[in-house]
N, C-alpha and C positions, 0 to 999 in steps of 0.2 A: 390388390393382386399384382404380383411382379412375375417376370419371366424367370424360370429356373435357369441356372447357369448353363446346363447342358443343351439348352435350346439355341443358344447363340451360334455355335458352329453349324447347326442344322439350318438356321436362317441364312447364314453366309453361303452355304451350298445351294440354297434355293434362290439366291439373289438374281442370277440370270433369268430364271423363269419368271420371277416377280417383275423384273424390269420389262420383259416382253409383254406380260399381261398388262402392266401399267401403260405401256406405249399403246397397246390396243385399246385400252379403256379411254385414253386421252384422245385417240383418233376418233373413236365413236362419239365422244362428247363434242368434239369439234364439228363432226358431221351433223350432229343434232343441232348444234348452235347455228350453223350456217343455214339451216332450213327455217330459222325463226328470227330473222333480223328484224329488229323493232322498226316501227314506222317513224316518220319525222315528228309526229305529235299524236298523243292519244286522244281518242274521242270520248267525251263524256256526255251523257244525256242530261236533260234538265228535269229529271224526275224529282218531284217534290217530296216523295216518300223518303224519310230519313234512313230506314233500313235498306231500301233498294239502292240508295246512293252509297251507303257503307259497303255493301256487297260489290257494287260496281267499282268503287275505288280500290278495294282490296284485290279484286279480280284483275284490274289493270296492272297492279304491281306484280302479281304472281304469274301473269302471262307474258312478261317481258324478260327475255333471257339476259339482257344487259343489266337490268336491275337485280335479277337473281345472282348474277356473278358479283356485282358490287356488294350486295348484302353478305354473301359468303365471304368475300375478301375482308370486309370490315369485321365480321365475327371472328374469323381466323386471327386477324391481327390483334383483336382485343384479348383473346385467350392465349395466344402465343406470347404476347407482351407480359401477361401476368395470368397465372392459372385461374385466379378468381377476379380477373380484370374487368369483366363486363359490368358488374354492379358499381364499380368505382368510377366508370366513365360513361354510364348510360345516360345520365342527365345531359351531358354534352352532346350526345347523339340526338336526343329528343329536342334539345334547343336548336340544333342545326336544322332539323326537319321543320320545326315551327318557323325559324327564320326564313326558310325557303318559301313558306306560304305568303310572305309579305313582300318579297322582292319582285321586280317587274319581270315575271317569267315569260311574258310574250316576246321578250328580246331573244330568248334562247330557242331558235327555230329547229335545232337538231339536238333534241334532248338525249338521244342515245350516246352522243359524244361525251356528255357529262358522266353518264353511268360507266361507259367503257374506260374513260380516262381515270375515273375514281378507282375502278377495278385494278388497273395497271399500277397506279401509285400505291394503293393499299396492299395489293398483292406483293409488290416488290419489298415494301416495308416488312410485311409479315414473313416473307422468305428470308430476308436479311436478319430479322429479329434483333434490331439494335436495342440497347438498354435505355429506353426512353424515360425521362422523368414524367411524373403524373401530369404536370401541366401540359407537356407536349402531347401526351396521349389524348388528353381531353380536347386539345385544339384540333388534333387530327380527326377525332371522331365528330367534332362539330362540323368540320369541313366535309366529312363524309356524309353527314346528315343533310347538309345543304346540297351536295351533289346528287344525292338520292332524290331529293325533292325536285331539283331541276330536271333530272332524268324522267321523272313521272309527269310533271306538270309543264315542262318547257313548251313554249308556243301558245300558251293559254292566257287570255286577258284576265285581269283581276275580276272576280265575280262571275266568271263564265263556268265555274265548276260548282255543283251543288254542295251544300255544307256536309251532307252525309258522305260524299266522296272524300272530302278532306279528312273526315274522321277515319274512314276506312283506310286511306293512304297512310295516315299517321300511325294507326295501329299496326298495319301490315309491315311497314318499313321497320318499325321498332321490333316487331316479333321476328321478322326474317333475320335480322342481325343477331338478335338474342338467341335464336335457335342454333344458328351456325356457331356462335361462341360457346353455347352450352355443350354441343357435341364435342368440341375440342377439349373443353374443361372436363367433361366426364371421362373422355379417353385418357387424359393426363392423370386423373384421380385413380383409375382402375387398371391401367396398363403401365408398362415400363415407361418412365418419364422421358428418357432419351429417345427411345424408338418412336414414341408418340409425337414428340416435338419434330423429329425429322420428317415423319409422315405429314404432319400439319404444314410444315414449311414447303414440302414437295407439292402438296395440294395447292398451296398459295401460288407457287410458280406455275402450275398448270392453269390456274385461273387467269394468270397474266398472259400466258400463251394463247388461250382461247380469246381473251379480250383483244389482244393485238391483231389476231386474224380477223375478228369481227370489225375492228376499227378500220383495218385496211380495206375491207369490203365495203364498209360504210362510206369511206372517202371515195372509193371507186364509183359508188352509186350516185354520189352527189358532187 
């Protein structure tokens, strides 16, 4: 599906209204984000039930605004870099998450800083949309996976998290990035390519703006 030529002038006339609505939406998102600042470290139970641990691990990821921002930024970057980019670099993301499971995460006592820092860097790259070689894109997604794991498990001693939670975290982090990437990919497939890319890059810059405000507040708190 592509836009007919006569819709472009109409969109240009609507641009001031779109900008006002976009600013209002961004303000609302920031207000929502500011009410959900993540804690210094997540709490995990020692439930021996594998399924309960899986649900708990996934729930921790989905309840953390900093992690949601970072996953969205990573997904946007993957599909802005290449319309079908996620399958090409997914293994690097998964490897980064797994690598995060084996590093001394107890050293990272403020995991939110890792998630927010990743959001800023990934969002800036997505907004700039540089022509990255495949090797560089994979390296970036590996680091993103590592940062997402630190943002989830930072402050925890090795072995202090049940195995089910590890599985839930791995699944949810991968799924979150993949869903964000898929939304951009589908939009690029079915709508005007140029308009969709501009919108995706604008969204990435909004993610950066929200992350910067959250990071500033996080520094103020600590």
